[in-house]
N, C-alpha and C positions, 0 to 999 in steps of 0.2 A: 833388470828386474830379477830377483832371486829365482833360482830353480825350484820348482815345487817337488816335494817329496812324493814319490809314487806310492799311494796307498791302495791296496787291493786285499780282498778276503774272499774265501768261499761264500758263494750266494750273493756276491755283489752284482749290481746292474749298472752299466756304464754307457755313456755316450762317448764314442770314440771319433777323433778326426785326425788324419795324417794327410800332409800334402808334400809336393815336390820342392826340392831345394831351389830356392830363388824363384819360386812360382814356376818351375819347370813343369811342362806337361809329363804326367806319369802313365798316361794312356795315349797312345797316338791313333789306334784303330781299334776296331771291335774285337780282334783277336787278343789284344792286350787286356781288355776288360774280361773276356772269356777266361783267359790264364789266370787273372787275379781272383776269379770267382772259383775256380778249381782249386787254388791254393787256400783260399778261405773255408773251402768245405772240407779240405783234408785236415786243417788246422782245428776247425770246429769239432771234427769227429775225434781227433786225438785227444783233445782237451775237454771234451764233453761240454762244450759251450751251447747256449742257446742263442741264435741270432735272430732277433726280432725284427730287425729292419736293416737295410743297406741302400747305399746310393753312392755311385760312382760318377763323378763329374770328369773334368779334364786334367786338373792339376791336383786334385785332393779326392779323398773318399771319406764317407761317414758311416758309422756302424753303431747299432744298438745292441749290445751284448750282455747276456747273463751269464755268470760263471759259477755254476753250482759247485764245482771242485776247485775254484780259484785259478791260478796260474795264468792271469792275464798277461803279464809282461812277457812270459816265456812264449805264449802263442803269438803275441803281436811282434816278437822279434822274429818268429819263424815266417809269419806272413810277409813283413817288409823285407826280410833277409831273402827268402826264396824268390820273391816277386823282383827284387833289385837284381839278382843274379840273371833271372830269365831275361828281364828287360835289357840288361847290359850285354848279354851274349846276342840278343836279337839285333840290336842296333849298334854294336860295335863300340860301346862306350865303357868308361870305367869310372870307378868311384861311387860315392853315396848317390842314391837316387832321391831319397827323402831328405827333407830339411831337418828342422828341430824334431826331438822325440814326439812320438805321437802324444796327443793331447787326450786325456781321460777325465771324465767327471762322474762322480758317484751320484746316481740319481735315485730318487724315491719312486719306486715303480709304479704304484697305484696312482700317484699324483702327476707324474711328469713323462712317463713312457709314451702314452698315447699322443700328447701334443708335440713331443720331440719327433715322434714318427711323422706327424703331419708336417712339421718344419722340414724335414729331410725330403719328403716326397715332393715339397714344392721348390726345392732347391734348383732343380733344373730349370724350372720356369723362371725364377728370379734372376738365374745366371744366363737367360736368353738362349738356352740350348734346347727347349721344347715350348711348345705354345701352351701345353697342358700335360699334367703328371702321366696320363697314359700315353703320351707321345714319347716318352723317354724309356727306352727298354732296359736301361742299366741301373733300375732301382727295384725295390720290392713292391712297387705299386701293382704292376700287371699280375704277379702270382697272387697278390691279395685280392684282386677282383676275378680271379680264377681264369686268367687269359695268359696263355703261354705255359711253360713248363716251369713248375714250382721247384726251386733248387732244394736238394735233400737236406742242406744245412739250415733252411730258413723255417723257423717256428712261427707260424702265423696264427695259431689258435688264440693265444691272449689277446692280441690286438683285435681280432675279428670277433671275439666273444662279446665285446660291446655292442655288436650290430646284429647279433644272431636273432632269428625269429622263425616262425613257421615257414614263412615265404622267404626262400633263399634270395630271389631276385630283389625283393624288397630290402632285405639286409644289405646286399652289395650296393644298392642304390643309396642306403643311409650312409655307408662308408664312404662313397664317392662324394657325397654331399658334404659330409664331414671334413674331408681332405679340402675340397675346393672352398670351404667357408673360411679357409685361413689365407686366401690368395692376398689379401691386403694387410695381413698381420705380419708384424716382425717380431719374432720370438722374443719373450721377455727375459733377455739375458741378464738384465739388472737383478734378477731373482737369484742369480748366482751367489753363492755365499763362500767366503774364504777361498775363492777362486777353484774349488774343487767339488762342491756339493750343490745339488738341486733338490731341495726337500725341506720339509718342516723343521723347526728348531728341535722337536722331540726325536724325529728320525736322524738328524745329524748327531744329537747327543748319544744315541744308541750306537750309531755307526763309530763314533770316536771311542766309546767304551769298548766295543769289539776290537777295534784296532789296538787300543791299549793293552788289552789282555794278549793279542797276537804278538805284538812286539815285546812284551814282557816275557812271552814264552819262547823267545828266540835263545838259542843256546849261548849261555854267557861265558864262552871259552876266552875271551880276551882278559877277563878280570882275573881268572886263575894263572893264565899264562904271565901276566904282568907280575903277580905276586910270587910265582914259582911254587905256589902251594896247591895241592889237591887231596883231598881224603882219598884213602884207599877204598876200594870197593868193600872190603871186609869191614871197614869202620861204617861204612854207610848201611850195610844190610845186616851185619852181625853173622852169627852162625846158625841161629834158630830159625825155625819156619815162621814165616810172617803171614797174618791175615791178609787177604787180597788187597783191601783198602789201603792198608799200610805199606803193603809192597809196592802198589801203584805209586803211592806218594814218594817213595824212596826211588823208584825207578826214574820218576819224573825229576826229581832233585839231581840224580846222578847224570842224567842226559842234559837237562837244561843248565844247571848251575855248576856242575862239576866238569862238564865237557867229555864225558865218556860216550862212546858210540854205542848205538843200540846192539850191535854185535858183541861188543866187550860186555855189556850188561847181561845179555842172554847167555853167553858162555858162562859167566860167573855164576849165574842163577840156575844153569842147567835148564833153560826154558827155550821155547821156539822164539826165533826172531820176531815172528808176528805177534807173539804174545806180548813182548816188551812194547812193540809199536803201539799195540791197542792200549796198553796202560798209559802211555803218554797221551794218547788222543782222549782217553777218558778224563784224565785229569785236566787237559785243556778245556773240555766241555764243561766240567765242573766249575772251573774258574770263570768261564764266561758267564754261566748262569748267575753266579754269585754277583758278578759285576753288573749285570743288566738288571738284578732285582734292586740295586741301590738307586 
């Protein structure tokens, strides 16, 4: 089967699954799981993730992540890499711990995050690791029902907002009832589209347009390297003072299509590096808005 392209973008919401190589256990005792959660906490803080849900089994784990600033792959590389180093050192082993690269599915938050959370909370029961969700201490179930310590990286507000009421005890009872109501349910993975989306057709179309703009906005350095031609910055910007919108457009062109670094552009224009960076971001946002209108 062909290897899927890793599609990610700022603001994406993802279902994540990663498992041990050849179904090897990646957690052998409680201290392993505690170490993993420490690494997840450090990573979520560093990359500004929102972790809506987690569940650690024996040979794999599940996460529901929202990435306001993007950088999903970088963060996952840090999690799996640091945990592998720690695990190998502890058990005197060598080589990769995880099997295939982690699986990520882009999900429509309002439609799928809550049922995916329920599916994850019931995984220990389905795997015969626990008799009920609250009997498994290595998922976000107990923090959601206000039992035990809530990890600092766990963002419970969105999921619990569906069950809020004046009576907190009643709200928690509704949450527990919702989770248990899926006991006999096998999550409808047949709703997965193109092996990477869980969402409505309109949602998928918007995501594709956003990814298209993002991919078009990657620096097109190979094209001018192959041709051996590149416009001089003087040709791009001229010698006179430009209105801001026109200057933004030319900065974007020089950076994306001509392969100049932001430092080179800023030095030529005698502006701060951050000013050049903001110009590129403004043009990317403008392009995205135009595409999403169509």
